[in-house]
C-alpha positions in Angstrom: 105.2 136.5 123.9 107.6 133.6 123.7 107.1 131.3 120.8 108.7 127.9 119.9 110.0 127.1 116.5 108.5 124.1 114.9 111.6 122.0 115.6 111.7 123.0 119.2 108.1 122.1 119.6 108.6 118.7 118.0 111.7 118.1 120.3 109.7 118.9 123.4 106.8 116.8 122.2 109.1 113.8 121.5 110.7 114.1 125.0 107.2 114.2 126.5 106.2 111.2 124.4 109.1 109.2 125.7 108.3 110.1 129.3 104.6 109.3 128.8 105.5 106.0 127.1 107.7 105.0 130.0 105.0 105.9 132.5 102.4 103.9 130.5 104.8 100.9 130.3 105.3 100.9 134.0 101.5 101.1 134.7 100.9 98.4 132.1 103.6 96.2 133.7 102.1 96.8 137.2 98.6 95.7 136.0 100.1 92.8 134.1 102.0 91.6 137.3 98.7 91.9 139.2 97.0 90.0 136.3 99.6 87.2 136.5 98.3 86.6 140.0 101.3 85.1 141.6 100.2 84.3 145.2 103.7 84.0 146.7 105.7 87.2 147.2 109.0 85.4 146.4 107.7 84.7 142.9 106.6 88.3 142.0 109.9 88.9 140.1 108.6 86.4 137.5 105.7 88.7 136.7 108.0 91.7 136.3 110.4 89.8 134.1 107.5 88.6 131.9 106.2 92.2 131.7 109.7 93.5 130.6 110.0 90.7 128.0 106.5 91.5 126.6 107.5 95.2 126.3 110.8 94.3 124.5 109.0 92.0 122.0 106.4 94.6 121.4 109.1 97.3 120.8 110.8 95.0 118.3 107.5 94.3 116.6 106.9 98.1 116.3 110.3 98.8 114.8 111.8 95.6 113.5 109.4 94.9 110.7 110.0 98.0 108.8 113.8 97.4 108.5 113.5 93.8 107.4 114.1 92.5 103.8 111.2 90.2 103.0 113.0 88.9 99.8 115.4 87.0 102.0 113.8 83.6 102.9 115.5 83.3 106.3 114.6 86.9 107.2 111.0 86.3 106.0 110.8 83.4 108.5 112.2 85.5 111.3 109.7 88.3 110.4 106.9 85.8 110.5 108.0 84.4 113.9 108.4 88.0 115.1 104.9 89.0 114.0 103.4 85.9 115.7 105.4 86.5 118.9 104.5 90.2 118.9 100.8 89.4 118.5 100.9 86.8 121.2 102.7 89.3 123.4 100.0 91.9 122.8 97.1 89.5 123.4 98.8 88.2 126.6 99.6 91.7 127.8 96.1 93.0 127.1 94.5 90.1 128.9 96.7 90.4 131.9 96.2 94.2 132.0 92.4 93.7 132.0 92.7 91.0 134.6 95.0 93.2 136.8 92.7 96.2 136.5 89.7 94.1 137.4 91.7 92.6 140.3 92.6 96.1 141.6 89.1 97.4 141.5 85.6 96.3 142.4 83.9 93.4 140.7 81.7 94.8 137.9 77.9 94.5 138.4 76.8 94.6 134.8 78.5 94.0 131.4 79.0 97.8 130.7 81.2 98.0 133.8 83.8 96.0 131.8 84.2 98.8 129.2 86.6 100.9 131.2 88.9 98.1 132.3 89.0 96.7 128.7 89.6 100.2 127.1 92.3 101.0 129.7 93.9 97.6 129.3 94.0 98.0 125.5 95.3 101.5 125.7 98.1 100.7 128.2 99.2 97.7 126.2 99.0 99.1 122.6 100.0 102.8 122.8 103.4 103.0 124.7 105.6 101.1 122.2 104.5 102.8 119.0 104.6 106.2 120.8 108.2 105.6 122.0 109.2 104.4 118.5 107.7 107.5 117.0 109.5 109.7 119.5 112.9 108.1 119.2 113.2 107.3 115.5 113.1 110.3 113.2 111.0 110.2 110.1 112.9 113.1 108.6 113.9 112.6 105.0 117.7 112.0 105.0 119.7 114.7 103.3 120.7 113.7 99.8 124.1 112.0 99.7 124.1 111.7 95.9 127.3 112.9 94.3 127.8 113.0 90.6 130.3 110.4 89.6 132.4 110.2 86.5 130.9 108.0 83.9 130.7 107.5 80.2 127.9 110.1 80.1 129.5 112.9 82.0 133.1 113.8 82.7 134.5 116.5 84.8 136.8 118.9 83.0 138.1 122.2 84.3 135.7 122.3 87.2 132.5 121.8 85.3 130.5 118.9 83.9 130.5 118.3 80.2 128.4 115.9 78.2 130.4 113.2 76.4 127.4 112.3 74.2 125.1 115.3 73.6 122.5 113.3 71.8 121.6 111.5 75.0 120.9 114.7 77.0 118.4 117.4 76.6 117.9 120.8 78.2 115.4 119.2 80.6 118.0 116.8 82.0 118.5 116.7 85.7 122.2 117.1 85.4 121.8 120.4 83.6 120.1 121.8 86.7 122.9 120.9 89.1 125.1 123.7 90.3 128.5 123.9 88.6 131.7 123.4 90.5 134.1 126.2 90.6 
């Protein structure tokens, strides 16, 4: 029996997530264009451009916030504007998705018939961007790049570390657990 390693399984899953995300973005854009309700065929490109812009703003919202430094005042303002723009994009995208889904199908007879278009509109607008960000940006812990540096506490002599002030260090010190250089 053929078995996948954990990393191969995760790689396949990430590729499938990107493909699924792109398909959902296209379907969402299609319903949004339908929901924009442009009556003239020569203006349909406006709906597609708006759908692409919404997707881009939503992708930035899903990824850009985590890399920002809120202690910088200018960056905090940009983050605030980005959050507001992202939320507006989501609300607008969800409403046009629902409108497009309702426009594509029959007119609901009772209020419960709105459940499926609303659920599908929410799903198609909310899921693709975080799914793509999850698939494309690794959450693996970076390998340690820490390298012992020469300081007043430790100096390198003859290929090993020695303590310049033994009273500061104990046997439980992290440096004592490091492998010795040869």
